[in-house]
C-alpha positions, 0 to 999 in steps of 0.5 A: 459089641463094638460099633463097626463104624468105629473101625471102618469108614464105609466105602462104595466098593472094595478090592481083593486086598480089602476083602482079604483083610476082612477075612482076617477078622477085626475089619469091622471091629473085634467080634464083628462080621468077616468074610471067609478066607480063601479058598472059601472067599467066593469073590475077588471084589465088591463093585457096588454097595449101598444103603438105599439101592437095589430092587427094593430100595433098602440096600444092595451089594454086587460082587465079582469072582474072576474064573480060571480053569484051575479053580480048586472046585473044578478039579473035584466037582463032576470029574469030566464035567467040571462046574462050580458047585451051585452051593458055592454061588449061594454061599457067596450071596450069604457072605455078601449079606453078612458083609453088608450087615457089618458094613452098614453098622450092625455088630455081630458075626454073620451066619446063614440062616436059610433061603426060601427058593433057589432056582438053577438055570445054568452053570459056571464052567471053566470056560466062564470068565467072570461070575457076578453076584447081585444081592438086593436087601429086602428087609433088615431088622436091627434089634437084639437080633440083627437079620438081613433078608435079601434076594439075589442072582448069580450071573456067568458072563452076564447070563443069569444061572442061579436065582435065590429068594428070601435068603436070610443071614443073622448076626450072632454075638456067640461066644468063641468056639460056637 
């Protein structure tokens, strides 16, 4: 597998255009981490990313999604009581962990492996203006298998609405179609 840093110089933030290029594949080199394409791309920008920041000092990533009442999920999730499915907020944090692993130089494609605890204390509604995802890396294992362990939270207009502990993402070198 090619080294992601042979294809990409790490930055401290990323625009929507950068994230869209990542969703096309090859941003971190052939066969390496990439983000999903819209509408499953759950962020408009990454405002912070580091190797040593966050609650545990092992790296962090912060992303944001601008909310508009016309987002696709509001039309189909609880008609008459529209809200963003909480699973999409969790998926956004998994996306960010996989992105962080590629950004930090590990080869392979990101796959969500699990989560220890999730707590929902609120929701994202059409009235929300901005969702902020904050993820702190707790542990990273780099070897034959690359694993990222992280805790995170989702904020709707600055108010925490979901928390997740022990999120796990692995990088796989699976063959095409797997």
